[in-house]
Backbone as a printed PyTorch tensor [residue, N CA C, xyz], in Angstrom:
tensor([[[  2.6310,  -1.9880,  14.8640],
         [  2.3270,  -2.9530,  13.8430],
         [  0.8520,  -2.8500,  13.4490]],

        [[ -0.0170,  -2.5890,  14.4310],
         [ -1.4320,  -2.4540,  14.1140],
         [ -1.6660,  -1.2830,  13.1720]],

        [[ -0.8790,  -0.2100,  13.3420],
         [ -1.0200,   0.9530,  12.4660],
         [ -0.6390,   0.6110,  11.0280]],

        [[  0.3850,  -0.2190,  10.8600],
         [  0.8170,  -0.6170,   9.5210],
         [ -0.2820,  -1.4390,   8.8490]],

        [[ -0.8530,  -2.3760,   9.5920],
         [ -1.9130,  -3.2070,   9.0380],
         [ -3.1310,  -2.3600,   8.7090]],

        [[ -3.4960,  -1.4400,   9.6140],
         [ -4.6290,  -0.5590,   9.3640],
         [ -4.3810,   0.3050,   8.1360]],

        [[ -3.1730,   0.8300,   7.9900],
         [ -2.8510,   1.6430,   6.8190],
         [ -2.9720,   0.8300,   5.5380]],

        [[ -2.5570,  -0.4430,   5.5850],
         [ -2.6800,  -1.3050,   4.4100],
         [ -4.1250,  -1.5250,   4.0230]],

        [[ -4.9480,  -1.8150,   4.9980],
         [ -6.3670,  -2.0560,   4.7280],
         [ -7.0280,  -0.8020,   4.1960]],

        [[ -6.7240,   0.3480,   4.8010],
         [ -7.3020,   1.6040,   4.3340],
         [ -6.8530,   1.9280,   2.9160]],

        [[ -5.6050,   1.6600,   2.6180],
         [ -5.1180,   1.9360,   1.2730],
         [ -5.8050,   1.0810,   0.2310]],

        [[ -6.0920,  -0.1740,   0.5720],
         [ -6.7880,  -1.0540,  -0.3680],
         [ -8.1430,  -0.4940,  -0.7260]],

        [[ -8.8620,   0.0030,   0.2560],
         [-10.2340,   0.4290,   0.0120],
         [-10.3820,   1.9150,  -0.2330]],

        [[ -9.3350,   2.6960,  -0.0150],
         [ -9.5470,   4.1230,   0.0190],
         [ -8.8810,   4.9370,  -1.0810]],

        [[ -7.8200,   4.4860,  -1.6610],
         [ -7.0650,   5.3420,  -2.5500],
         [ -7.2040,   4.9110,  -3.9900]],

        [[ -6.9150,   5.8530,  -4.8720],
         [ -7.0860,   5.5810,  -6.2850],
         [ -5.7690,   5.7090,  -7.0220]],

        [[ -5.5590,   4.8500,  -7.9700],
         [ -4.4020,   4.9370,  -8.8540],
         [ -4.8370,   4.4370, -10.2170]],

        [[ -4.0990,   4.8500, -11.2580],
         [ -4.4920,   4.3620, -12.5690],
         [ -3.9980,   2.9360, -12.7660]],

        [[ -4.5420,   2.2750, -13.7410],
         [ -4.3390,   0.8490, -13.9340],
         [ -2.8650,   0.4710, -13.9710]],

        [[ -2.5030,  -0.5010, -13.1250],
         [ -1.1780,  -1.1070, -13.0590],
         [ -0.0590,  -0.1120, -12.8010]],

        [[ -0.3500,   0.9880, -12.1120],
         [  0.6850,   1.9500, -11.7590],
         [  0.8570,   1.9640, -10.2510]],

        [[  2.0950,   1.8120,  -9.7910],
         [  2.3720,   1.8400,  -8.3640],
         [  2.3650,   3.2820,  -7.8870]],

        [[  1.7320,   3.5050,  -6.7400],
         [  1.6740,   4.8320,  -6.1520],
         [  2.0750,   4.7320,  -4.6920]],

        [[  2.8920,   5.6680,  -4.2160],
         [  3.2790,   5.7350,  -2.8110],
         [  2.2560,   6.6060,  -2.1040]],

        [[  1.5910,   6.0500,  -1.0830],
         [  0.5740,   6.7930,  -0.3510],
         [  1.1160,   7.3970,   0.9160]],

        [[  1.9260,   6.6660,   1.6320],
         [  2.4850,   7.1250,   2.8960],
         [  3.9930,   6.9790,   2.8100]],

        [[  4.6660,   7.9850,   3.2890],
         [  6.1120,   7.8960,   3.2950],
         [  6.6550,   8.6880,   4.4680]],

        [[  7.0650,   7.9910,   5.4920],
         [  7.6930,   8.6420,   6.6230],
         [  6.7510,   9.0910,   7.7030]],

        [[  6.9620,  10.3020,   8.1980],
         [  6.2620,  10.7700,   9.3860],
         [  5.0110,  11.5800,   9.0850]],

        [[  4.6300,  11.7150,   7.8460],
         [  3.4480,  12.5020,   7.4970],
         [  2.1910,  11.8830,   8.0920]],

        [[  1.2990,  12.7150,   8.5990],
         [  0.0410,  12.2280,   9.1490],
         [ -0.9520,  11.9000,   8.0590]],

        [[ -0.8370,  12.5570,   6.9150],
         [ -1.7150,  12.2910,   5.7830],
         [ -0.8960,  11.7070,   4.6470]],

        [[ -1.5650,  11.1860,   3.6620],
         [ -0.8660,  10.6170,   2.5080],
         [  0.0280,  11.6630,   1.8830]],

        [[  1.2240,  11.2590,   1.4870],
         [  2.1470,  12.2030,   0.8750],
         [  1.8640,  12.3730,  -0.6160]],

        [[  1.2490,  11.4000,  -1.2280],
         [  0.9250,  11.4810,  -2.6480],
         [ -0.5680,  11.7510,  -2.7940]],

        [[ -0.9060,  12.7820,  -3.5390],
         [ -2.3170,  13.0930,  -3.7600],
         [ -2.9470,  11.9990,  -4.6110]],

        [[ -4.1900,  11.7200,  -4.3530],
         [ -4.9010,  10.7410,  -5.1780],
         [ -5.0070,  11.2820,  -6.5920]],

        [[ -4.9440,  10.4000,  -7.5540],
         [ -5.0250,  10.8200,  -8.9460],
         [ -6.4110,  11.3350,  -9.2720]],

        [[ -6.4890,  12.3820, -10.0700],
         [ -7.7830,  12.9620, -10.4020],
         [ -8.4540,  12.2410, -11.5640]],

        [[ -7.6970,  11.4750, -12.3380],
         [ -8.2710,  10.7570, -13.4760],
         [ -8.5900,   9.3290, -13.0640]],

        [[ -9.8530,   9.0040, -13.0300],
         [-10.2920,   7.6530, -12.6950],
         [-11.0780,   7.1330, -13.8890]],

        [[-10.6680,   5.9900, -14.3960],
         [-11.3370,   5.4220, -15.5560],
         [-12.1980,   4.2360, -15.1450]],

        [[-13.0460,   3.7990, -16.0240],
         [-13.9060,   2.6590, -15.7310],
         [-13.1230,   1.3600, -15.6430]],

        [[-11.8640,   1.3580, -16.1030],
         [-11.0400,   0.1530, -16.0340],
         [-10.4010,  -0.0360, -14.6670]],

        [[-10.4510,   0.9640, -13.7980],
         [ -9.8130,   0.8720, -12.4850],
         [-10.6730,   0.1190, -11.4900]],

        [[-10.0240,  -0.5160, -10.5180],
         [-10.7250,  -1.1980,  -9.4420],
         [-11.3960,  -0.1810,  -8.5220]],

        [[-10.6550,   0.8910,  -8.1680],
         [-11.1960,   1.9560,  -7.3210],
         [-11.8610,   2.9840,  -8.2280]],

        [[-13.1000,   3.3170,  -7.9370],
         [-13.8780,   4.1910,  -8.8170],
         [-13.9530,   5.6350,  -8.3590]],

        [[-13.6560,   5.9340,  -7.0920],
         [-13.7540,   7.2930,  -6.5700],
         [-12.3880,   7.7860,  -6.1220]],

        [[-12.0160,   8.9720,  -6.5380],
         [-10.7320,   9.5530,  -6.1710],
         [-10.8290,  10.2570,  -4.8280]],

        [[ -9.9500,   9.9180,  -3.9070],
         [ -9.8010,  10.6540,  -2.6620],
         [ -8.4550,  10.3270,  -2.0430]],

        [[ -8.0830,  11.0490,  -0.9810],
         [ -6.7710,  10.9140,  -0.3720],
         [ -6.8460,  10.0370,   0.8660]],

        [[ -5.8990,   9.1290,   1.0080],
         [ -5.8450,   8.2380,   2.1680],
         [ -5.2960,   8.9790,   3.3750]],

        [[ -5.6440,   8.5310,   4.5430],
         [ -5.0490,   9.0260,   5.7910],
         [ -4.1130,   7.9330,   6.2870]],

        [[ -2.9100,   8.3200,   6.6570],
         [ -1.8980,   7.3440,   7.0330],
         [ -1.4020,   7.5700,   8.4520]],

        [[ -1.0010,   6.4980,   9.0890],
         [ -0.3740,   6.5900,  10.3990],
         [  1.0390,   7.1330,  10.2360]],

        [[  1.5230,   7.8110,  11.2730],
         [  2.8920,   8.3200,  11.2500],
         [  3.8700,   7.1480,  11.1870]],

        [[  5.0180,   7.3860,  10.6050],
         [  6.1120,   6.4140,  10.5400],
         [  5.7960,   5.1790,   9.7050]],

        [[  4.9470,   5.3210,   8.7020],
         [  4.6290,   4.1820,   7.8390],
         [  4.9480,   4.4900,   6.3870]],

        [[  5.2020,   3.4410,   5.6510],
         [  5.3470,   3.5050,   4.1990],
         [  4.2780,   2.5850,   3.6290]],

        [[  3.4550,   3.0920,   2.7160],
         [  2.4250,   2.2750,   2.0840],
         [  2.4350,   2.5610,   0.5880]],

        [[  2.4980,   1.5030,  -0.2130],
         [  2.4030,   1.6260,  -1.6670],
         [  1.2080,   0.8070,  -2.1360]],

        [[  0.6440,   1.1960,  -3.2730],
         [ -0.5010,   0.4700,  -3.8090],
         [ -0.4660,   0.4150,  -5.3150]],

        [[ -1.2250,  -0.5110,  -5.8590],
         [ -1.3040,  -0.6630,  -7.3060],
         [ -2.7140,  -1.0800,  -7.6940]],

        [[ -3.2850,  -0.3500,  -8.6350],
         [ -4.6090,  -0.6560,  -9.1660],
         [ -4.4220,  -1.4510, -10.4430]],

        [[ -4.8300,  -2.7130, -10.4180],
         [ -4.6660,  -3.5780, -11.5740],
         [ -5.9270,  -3.7500, -12.3990]],

        [[ -6.9380,  -2.9520, -12.1310],
         [ -8.1720,  -3.0390, -12.8880],
         [ -9.1790,  -3.9790, -12.2590]],

        [[ -8.8160,  -5.2380, -12.1050],
         [ -9.7210,  -6.2080, -11.5040],
         [ -9.3270,  -6.5240, -10.0540]],

        [[ -8.2790,  -5.8870,  -9.5570],
         [ -7.8120,  -6.0880,  -8.1930],
         [ -7.1140,  -4.8250,  -7.7220]],

        [[ -6.8680,  -4.7380,  -6.4380],
         [ -6.0390,  -3.6820,  -5.8650],
         [ -5.1220,  -4.3570,  -4.8540]],

        [[ -3.8420,  -4.0100,  -4.8680],
         [ -2.9150,  -4.5990,  -3.9150],
         [ -2.0690,  -3.5230,  -3.2580]],

        [[ -1.6270,  -3.8010,  -2.0270],
         [ -0.8210,  -2.8440,  -1.2720],
         [  0.3360,  -3.5570,  -0.5850]],

        [[  1.3360,  -2.7670,  -0.2450],
         [  2.4430,  -3.2260,   0.5810],
         [  2.7270,  -2.1500,   1.6000]],

        [[  3.1840,  -2.5320,   2.7730],
         [  3.4440,  -1.5350,   3.8100],
         [  4.5530,  -1.9890,   4.7350]],

        [[  5.0780,  -1.0240,   5.4700],
         [  6.0900,  -1.2930,   6.4730],
         [  6.2260,  -0.0860,   7.3730]],

        [[  6.7040,  -0.2990,   8.5730],
         [  6.8890,   0.7690,   9.5410],
         [  8.3600,   1.1820,   9.5730]],

        [[  8.5990,   2.4730,   9.7350],
         [  9.9680,   2.9760,   9.8610],
         [ 10.6400,   2.3470,  11.0760]],

        [[  9.8540,   2.0440,  12.0860],
         [ 10.3910,   1.4760,  13.3210],
         [ 10.2620,  -0.0470,  13.3810]],

        [[  9.6520,  -0.6480,  12.3620],
         [  9.4300,  -2.0910,  12.3710],
         [ 10.4500,  -2.8410,  11.5370]],

        [[ 10.3560,  -4.1400,  11.5620],
         [ 11.3070,  -4.9750,  10.8260],
         [ 10.6220,  -5.9190,   9.8590]],

        [[  9.2800,  -5.8120,   9.7200],
         [  8.5320,  -6.7080,   8.8520],
         [  7.6620,  -5.9090,   7.9020]],

        [[  7.6360,  -6.3090,   6.6380],
         [  6.7660,  -5.6850,   5.6400],
         [  5.4930,  -6.5260,   5.5290]],

        [[  4.4080,  -5.8840,   5.1090],
         [  3.1160,  -6.5560,   4.9830],
         [  2.5480,  -6.3290,   3.5900]],

        [[  1.7340,  -7.2650,   3.1470],
         [  1.1050,  -7.1740,   1.8330],
         [ -0.3630,  -7.5270,   1.9590]],

        [[ -1.1630,  -6.9810,   1.0580],
         [ -2.5790,  -7.3060,   1.0280],
         [ -3.1290,  -7.0780,  -0.3650]],

        [[ -4.2510,  -7.7320,  -0.6560],
         [ -4.8550,  -7.5940,  -1.9680],
         [ -6.3600,  -7.7660,  -1.8720]],

        [[ -7.0440,  -7.1850,  -2.8200],
         [ -8.4970,  -7.3610,  -2.8970],
         [ -8.8590,  -8.6520,  -3.6260]],

        [[ -7.8710,  -9.3390,  -4.1730],
         [ -8.1050, -10.5770,  -4.9320],
         [ -8.1570, -11.7790,  -4.0030]],

        [[ -9.0180, -11.6990,  -3.0050],
         [ -9.2000, -12.8170,  -2.0960],
         [ -8.1160, -12.9770,  -1.0590]],

        [[ -7.2680, -11.9690,  -0.9030],
         [ -6.1790, -12.0800,   0.0540],
         [ -6.3650, -11.1700,   1.2420]],

        [[ -5.8740, -11.5960,   2.3750],
         [ -5.8880, -10.7910,   3.5820],
         [ -4.5300, -10.1260,   3.7380]],

        [[ -4.3980,  -9.2520,   4.7000],
         [ -3.1070,  -8.6400,   4.9940],
         [ -2.2510,  -9.6940,   5.6770]],

        [[ -1.0550,  -9.9410,   5.1130],
         [ -0.1540, -10.9690,   5.6270],
         [  1.2590, -10.4330,   5.7240]],

        [[  2.0690, -11.0790,   6.5220],
         [  3.4790, -10.7450,   6.6120],
         [  4.1540, -11.1540,   5.3090]],

        [[  4.9320, -10.2390,   4.7480],
         [  5.6320, -10.5290,   3.4980],
         [  7.1230, -10.7230,   3.7210]],

        [[  7.5410, -10.7790,   4.9700],
         [  8.9390, -11.0350,   5.2710],
         [  9.6460,  -9.8470,   5.8810]],

        [[ 10.9100, -10.0340,   6.2030],
         [ 11.6740,  -8.9730,   6.8610],
         [ 12.0340,  -7.8410,   5.8970]],

        [[ 12.2180,  -6.6620,   6.4760],
         [ 12.6640,  -5.5040,   5.6840],
         [ 14.1660,  -5.6130,   5.4580]],

        [[ 14.6610,  -4.8660,   4.4740],
         [ 16.0670,  -4.9350,   4.1100],
         [ 17.0190,  -4.4010,   5.1620]],

        [[ 16.6310,  -3.3280,   5.8540],
         [ 17.5040,  -2.7210,   6.8620],
         [ 17.1400,  -3.2310,   8.2500]],

        [[ 18.1310,  -3.3400,   9.1070],
         [ 17.8880,  -3.8020,  10.4830],
         [ 17.2110,  -2.7390,  11.3230]],

        [[ 17.2320,  -1.4890,  10.8590],
         [ 16.6910,  -0.3850,  11.6530],
         [ 15.2470,  -0.0460,  11.3130]],

        [[ 14.6670,  -0.6310,  10.2880],
         [ 13.2770,  -0.3540,   9.9330],
         [ 13.0480,  -0.4940,   8.4450]],

        [[ 11.7970,  -0.3490,   8.0540],
         [ 11.4120,  -0.5320,   6.6560],
         [ 11.5170,   0.7700,   5.8670]],

        [[ 11.7370,   0.6390,   4.5750],
         [ 11.7880,   1.7680,   3.6510],
         [ 10.6680,   1.6150,   2.6290]],

        [[ 10.4630,   2.6340,   1.8010],
         [  9.4420,   2.5760,   0.7560],
         [  9.6980,   1.3840,  -0.1620]],

        [[ 10.9460,   1.1020,  -0.4510],
         [ 11.2740,  -0.0290,  -1.3240],
         [ 10.8200,  -1.3600,  -0.7220]],

        [[ 10.8560,  -1.4840,   0.6040],
         [ 10.3740,  -2.7030,   1.2540],
         [  8.8630,  -2.8460,   1.0840]],

        [[  8.1300,  -1.7280,   1.1810],
         [  6.6770,  -1.7550,   0.9790],
         [  6.3530,  -2.1410,  -0.4570]],

        [[  7.1030,  -1.6150,  -1.4070],
         [  6.8790,  -1.9330,  -2.8150],
         [  7.1920,  -3.4020,  -3.0980]],

        [[  8.2740,  -3.9030,  -2.5480],
         [  8.6320,  -5.3150,  -2.7210],
         [  7.5520,  -6.2160,  -2.1300]],

        [[  7.0480,  -5.8580,  -0.9630],
         [  5.9760,  -6.6380,  -0.3300],
         [  4.7410,  -6.6420,  -1.2070]],

        [[  4.3990,  -5.4900,  -1.7640],
         [  3.2190,  -5.3810,  -2.6320],
         [  3.3650,  -6.3030,  -3.8370]],

        [[  4.5440,  -6.3980,  -4.3850],
         [  4.7790,  -7.1910,  -5.5880],
         [  5.0840,  -8.6580,  -5.2860]],

        [[  5.0730,  -9.0330,  -4.0160],
         [  5.4250, -10.3910,  -3.6270],
         [  4.3230, -11.3800,  -3.9650]],

        [[  4.6330, -12.6320,  -3.8090],
         [  3.6320, -13.6760,  -4.0560],
         [  2.5130, -13.6340,  -3.0300]],

        [[  2.7340, -12.9390,  -1.9180],
         [  1.6980, -12.8120,  -0.8970],
         [  0.5780, -11.8760,  -1.3400]],

        [[  0.8440, -11.0800,  -2.3500],
         [ -0.1620, -10.1630,  -2.8980],
         [ -0.3060, -10.4690,  -4.3820]],

        [[ -1.1060, -11.4700,  -4.7500],
         [ -1.1890, -11.8890,  -6.1550],
         [ -1.7080, -10.8020,  -7.0700]],

        [[ -1.4090, -10.9370,  -8.3480],
         [ -1.7740,  -9.9080,  -9.3120],
         [ -3.1050, -10.1570,  -9.9820]],

        [[ -3.8490, -11.1470,  -9.5690],
         [ -5.1720, -11.3620, -10.1660],
         [ -6.1100, -11.9980,  -9.1890]]])
């Protein structure tokens, strides 16, 4: 669980995406982010420098750059709870149980990111 929370925090501060576009950073057992950071960074983005996140194994992490905020959602393949976090004054919090009894999927991380626990402003 600590790895999931750490991955969420790192994704908030470390990865780049274009405005209001969801990006999958970690998916499955990869040690590094599965999605390359976008090379086009505009002045409208919250994250100003493009680079690739490092992810813990067995995690799913998604993020969204909304221009004035950045939000993430995460979950562990072996866990049962998804987490959400945002740069808009929010900390990493539990966003509820994952859909499957056997662990979280990328869709659970995305749902957590879009939840009320990770506000859009």
